N, C-alpha and C positions, 0 to 999 in steps of 0.2 A: 390588534391583529396587523394594522398598518405599521405600527413601530415595530412589531416583531419581524415583518418583513423587511423593513428598511434595515434594521441591524443586521439581519441576516446577510443582506446583499453587500453591506460594508465589510463584514467580516470575510465574507466568501472573496470580495474583492481583493483583500489583503493577503489570502491564502493562495488565490489565484496567480498572484505575481510569483510566488515561490515555485508554483507548479510550472509555469512558463520558463521560469530560470533552469529547473530542472530538467525540462525538455530539451531545452536548448542545449544545456551543458551535455547531456546524453548523445545528442547529435553531434556536437562537434567533437566529443570524445570517440564516437564510433569513425566519424570522418577521419580523424587524426590518425587512429590505428590503420584506416585503410590506406591511406597516403603513405604512412610508414612502412607498411607491408609491401606496397608495390613499389616504393621507392628503393627498399633493399633489393627487391628482385632485378630491378633495372640496373642498379649499381653493381651487382654481383654477375648480370648479363644473364640471369636465369629467367628472363621475361620475353615470353614470345607474343606473337600476335594473338595467339589463340586465348592468353591469359586475360586480354581485355574483356573477354567475355563474362570473367568471374567478377569483374569489379562491382556491377551493380548488384547481383545477386549477394554478395558478401556485405554490401552496405547495409541491407534490410536485416541480414543474418546478425551483423554486429549490433544493429541498433536493437533489434529483438533481445539480444542477450543482455544488453546493459539495461533493458527494462527492469530484470531481475535486482539489479544493483540500485537503480534510480529509486525504486518504490520504498524500499527500506529507510533509504536516506530521506525521501520526503516524508516518511512518517515521523522520523526523529526530529525534523525541523518544523513541522507542525505540531508535535508534542509539546515542543520548548513553546511556540507560539501561543498554543491553547492555553498554557498554565501563565504565561504572562499576562493574557487578556483576561483570565479569571482572576488575578491578583492586582489588576490595574484599577485604580481607583477611578480614572478618566473614564474607562469603558464601563464599568460599574455603575457609573452616573445615569446611563442610558434609562428612559422612563419605562422600564420593564421590571417586573420582579427578579429575584435572583435565579428561581428556577427557570424562568423562560430565558434569561440571559445565557445560562449554562448550556440550555437546550440549543438554541441559536449557535453559540460556539461550537458544540460538538457536530450539529447538523452541517454548519459550514465547512467544518473540516472533512466530514464525509462526503459531502458535495465536492470538494476539492479532489479527494481521492478517486472519485468517479470521472471527474474532469481530466485528471491526469492520464488515468487508465484510456479514456477515450482518445484523446490527444496522441498517445503513444500508438494506438490502433490505427487511427487516421494516417499518421505519418508512415508507419509500417505498410499500410495498404498502398499508399501514394508510391513508396518506393517499389513495392511489388508490381504496381501499375506501369511504372515507367520502364521496369525491367521487362515487362511483358511486351512493350512496344518496340524497346531496343534491341532485345535479346530473345526473340520469340522462341528460338530453338532451344536455349538454355531453360527458358520459363516452361515450355512445353515438357522438357526432360523431368524438370522438378515435379510438375504436376503429375506425370505418368508415375513417378517414384512414389508419391504419396497415394495415388489411387491404387497402386498395386500392394502398398502396405495396408491400405484399407480392405483389400479383398482378402488379403492373407489372413484376416482374423475370421474366425470360424464363425457362421452365422452374422456377421455383423452388419448393422444397419445405420444409416446415416444418422438417423435420430438419436441413435445410442451416443454417437460421436458428440452431437450437438448438445445433449443433454450432460455428458460428463463435462464438457467445455463450461456450460453455465454453471455446473456444482463448483469447478474450480474458480470461476469468477466471484460466485456467492461467498465462497470460503475466504478468498482475499479480501472482500470488502468486510465481512463480519469481523475477521482477524484484524483488520485496520481499525475498525471501530473499537474492538476490544483493547487494542493497544492505547487508544486515547482515553478510554474510560479507566482502564487500571492505573495508568499515570496519574489521572486526576484524583483517583481513590487514594493512592499513596500520598500525593501531595496534601489533599483535604484532610485525612485522618491524621497525618503527621503535625500538620498545623493546628488542627484541633486540640490535639492533646498539648502541644506547647503553649497555646493561647489561653485554655479554658481548663486545664488541669494543672494547677501549678506544681502539685506534688509529683508529677511525671514529666514536668518540662525540662528536667535536666538532660544533659547531653547522653547520658547513659540510658535513661528512661525513653528517650526518643530512639536512640540506636536500638534497644530492645524490641520495641513496638515494630520498628522498620525491619528488623530481622524475621520477626514472626510473620509479619505480613508477606515478605519477599519469599519465604519458605513455602507458605500456602499458595502465593501465586505460582511459584515453580511447580509444583504439585499438578496443579491445574495445566500448566504449559507443558509437562512431560508428554501427555497425551497428543498435543500439538505436534511436537518435534518427532514423534514417532509417525504420525500420519504424513506429515509435511515431507519427512525424510524419504518414505516410500514413494511420494508423489514426484520428488525430484529425481530419484533414481530410475524412475520407469514413468515418465509423463505420457509417452506415446502408448506405453501398455495400458495406462488408466484410461486414455481417450479411446482406445479400441476396445476396452471392456475386457481385456486379458489380464489386467491386474487390479487387485482389491485393495482399496486403502481404508474402507472404512469413513470416507469424506461425508456421506450423508449424515451419519450420527454425530461427527464433528460438527457440521452445519447446525444441527439441532441444539447441540450443547453450547455453541457460541453465541446462538440467537437467545437462548435462555439468560446466559450470562451477561450478555449486552444488555438486554432489557432490566435484570437485576440491578447492575452496577448503575446504569443510567438512573434509577430511581433513588438509589442509594447515595449517588452524588448529588442528585437535586435536593435531597433533604440535607445532606452535609453543607451545601454552599449556602443554603437558605437559613440555617441555624447556628453554623458554627464558623463558617470561613469568611473572614472579612478582608477586605481590599487592603492593600498596603498603601500608605501614604505616598503621595508623589516625592520625588526628589529632585 
């Protein structure tokens, strides 16, 4: 157990660096767009003293919007890193069995996604806090707008909004985990066929297997896109309870899929998937 925890810390440390880099880039991008927007207004002489009030609120709005771009980018980065660790002969020499190594690898990625989301939330909260101190009237107007929006919902209760928000967070986390697991499954299945089934190790055979696997995966993801599409087009409607997305069923579905894929991948990495020699 001590080795398991130590390995988890080392893997998490590697991935936390990427999460920090993503947050920094996200913040710089939001700041750059804010500066460019205000600069254009000043140059075109369309900038009044009242517009200064919009600078700080715009900063956390832009940062929040970039979160929807940063998370998919981070998932791609960590997917690549996961598979490098899985294939690395150096990392596979850690004094744990293959199943525990893979579990450490996936859990560290899972923890890094949570870390990224918490960091994004804290930075957004800090920007909102600064805005509430510097521009109290703008902040109060924003709060009143949200309160009126909540009141507009028929029979709306605060706990409904919190419950729906937690469902969205659970869905994002489970889908992130599903992304890691399905990429590993494709990698493990393909490598297993190439290394242990010589008759199917040709490029044509591997291509056919990959196509079949991808088709099956895409059929599973069809439900996701339908659900997530409705969530994107009406996020406030879902939070207020006025729009139904079937998110609860999707959470249960992806929870089952995640557990099943985790067990399958742990079996594949221990029985068929070998580390590549270091070059």
